[in-house]
C-alpha positions in Angstrom: 17.6 -41.4 -131.2 15.6 -44.5 -132.4 11.8 -44.4 -131.7 9.2 -47.0 -132.3 6.1 -45.3 -133.4 2.8 -46.2 -131.7 0.6 -44.5 -134.3 1.0 -43.0 -137.8 2.8 -39.6 -137.7 2.3 -37.6 -141.0 5.7 -36.8 -142.6 7.7 -39.2 -140.2 6.4 -42.8 -140.5 3.6 -45.3 -139.8 2.7 -47.3 -136.7 5.3 -49.9 -135.7 8.0 -48.2 -137.8 11.5 -47.7 -136.2 12.5 -44.2 -137.1 15.6 -42.1 -136.3 14.7 -38.6 -134.9 16.5 -35.9 -133.2 16.6 -36.5 -129.5 14.6 -33.3 -128.6 11.8 -34.2 -130.9 11.6 -37.8 -129.5 11.9 -36.7 -125.8 9.7 -33.5 -126.0 7.0 -34.4 -128.4 6.8 -38.1 -129.4 7.2 -39.9 -126.2 5.1 -37.4 -124.0 2.3 -37.5 -126.5 2.2 -41.2 -126.6 3.1 -41.4 -130.2 6.3 -43.4 -129.7 8.6 -45.2 -127.4 12.4 -45.5 -127.2 13.5 -48.4 -129.3 15.6 -50.4 -126.9 16.5 -54.1 -127.5 13.6 -55.3 -125.4 11.1 -53.0 -127.1 12.4 -54.2 -130.5 11.8 -57.8 -129.4 8.3 -57.0 -128.2 7.6 -55.3 -131.4 8.7 -58.2 -133.5 6.5 -60.6 -131.5 3.5 -58.3 -131.7 4.0 -57.9 -135.5 4.2 -61.7 -135.8 0.8 -62.0 -134.0 -0.8 -59.1 -135.8 0.3 -60.1 -139.3 -3.1 -61.4 -140.4 -4.8 -58.3 -139.1 -2.3 -56.0 -140.9 -2.7 -58.0 -144.0 -6.5 -57.5 -143.8 -5.9 -53.7 -143.3 -3.7 -53.5 -146.4 -6.2 -55.5 -148.4 -9.0 -53.1 -147.3 -6.9 -50.2 -148.4 -6.1 -51.8 -151.7 -9.8 -52.4 -152.3 -10.5 -48.7 -151.7 -7.6 -47.8 -154.0 -9.0 -50.0 -156.7 -12.4 -48.2 -156.4 -10.7 -44.8 -156.5 -8.6 -45.8 -159.6 -11.2 -44.6 -162.1 -12.2 -41.5 -160.3 -11.6 -38.1 -161.7 -12.6 -34.9 -159.9 -13.8 -31.6 -161.2 -13.7 -28.7 -158.8 -15.3 -25.3 -159.6 -13.4 -22.2 -158.3 -13.8 -18.5 -158.5 -11.3 -17.3 -161.1 -9.9 -14.0 -162.2 -9.8 -12.8 -165.8 -6.1 -13.8 -166.0 -7.1 -17.5 -165.0 -5.7 -17.5 -161.5 -7.9 -18.8 -158.6 -9.0 -16.6 -155.7 -7.4 -18.6 -152.9 -6.5 -22.1 -153.8 -7.9 -25.6 -154.1 -6.6 -27.9 -151.2 -7.1 -31.3 -149.6 -10.3 -30.2 -147.8 -12.1 -29.5 -151.0 -10.9 -32.7 -152.5 -12.0 -34.7 -149.4 -15.4 -33.0 -149.8 -15.8 -33.9 -153.5 -14.8 -37.5 -152.6 -17.3 -37.7 -149.9 -20.0 -36.6 -152.4 -19.0 -39.6 -154.5 -19.3 -42.0 -151.5 -15.7 -42.2 -150.5 -15.0 -41.3 -146.8 -11.4 -40.3 -146.9 -9.7 -38.4 -144.2 -8.3 -35.1 -145.5 -5.0 -35.7 -143.9 -4.4 -38.6 -146.2 -4.6 -36.4 -149.3 -1.6 -34.7 -150.6 -1.7 -32.0 -153.3 0.6 -29.2 -154.3 -0.7 -25.6 -154.1 -3.3 -25.3 -156.9 -3.8 -21.7 -157.8 -4.5 -22.0 -161.5 -7.2 -23.4 -163.7 -6.3 -26.8 -165.4 -5.3 -30.4 -164.6 -3.6 -31.3 -161.4 -2.8 -34.5 -159.5 -3.8 -35.4 -155.8 -2.3 -38.4 -154.1 -4.3 -40.3 -151.6 -2.2 -42.3 -149.2 -4.4 -45.1 -147.8 -1.7 -47.3 -146.3 2.1 -47.2 -146.1 2.2 -49.5 -149.1 -1.0 -48.4 -150.9 -1.5 -45.0 -152.5 -3.4 -43.8 -155.5 -3.2 -40.7 -157.7 -6.5 -38.9 -158.6 -6.6 -36.4 -161.5 -8.2 -33.1 -160.4 -9.6 -30.6 -162.9 -10.1 -27.1 -161.7 -12.6 -25.1 -163.7 -14.1 -21.6 -163.4 -17.4 -21.6 -161.6 -18.7 -18.9 -163.8 -17.8 -18.0 -167.4 -14.8 -15.6 -167.2 -15.7 -12.5 -169.2 -13.1 -9.9 -170.2 -14.0 -6.7 -168.5 -14.7 -4.0 -171.0 -12.2 -1.2 -171.0 -13.4 1.8 -169.0 -14.5 4.7 -171.3 -12.8 7.9 -170.4 -14.8 11.0 -171.3 -12.7 14.0 -172.0 -13.9 17.1 -170.2 -14.1 20.3 -172.2 -10.9 22.1 -171.9 -11.1 25.8 -171.3 -9.0 27.7 -173.5 -6.3 29.7 -171.9 -6.7 33.5 -172.3 -4.4 34.9 -174.9 -1.1 36.3 -173.8 -2.1 39.8 -174.7 -5.2 39.6 -172.6 -3.1 38.5 -169.6 -0.8 41.4 -170.1 -3.7 43.8 -170.4 -5.1 42.6 -167.1 -1.8 43.0 -165.3 -1.4 46.5 -166.6 -4.9 47.4 -165.3 -4.1 46.1 -161.8 -0.9 48.1 -161.7 
């Protein structure tokens, strides 16, 4: 089933894209939610005319996204996380934390536009910010421990005094007395 998207749908496409989806997904989700319409011949003609009229506006949106991408080009993030002695992170670093760090630097980026693989170790990682369907920028993310990791000292085990077992002869003597 061909659908014309009315808004950006993460993982599927961007506004005004014509995409092929399974009929159930189109009928039961995209169309009722107002995220798309059936791509009939008349709808495609209307889309072409609308895109022709909005070409300048779309070009401005793309240029704005490119300007933000140019500013983000030199940005490198360092995120502190709680770390175990083996170097693994308690939890993970995700797009929400990256969006927070970017907002501290003055960039108002929606967390849904940031893509990063599961970050569960200390070190260098890469996050991708998709600002427009044709504009994306990769940001290096360094994950560091928030406190110096100290190797835990080995537990000291104190040996309890061992009571010596009575000699075999004493046990036999005790048994004879009881009998």
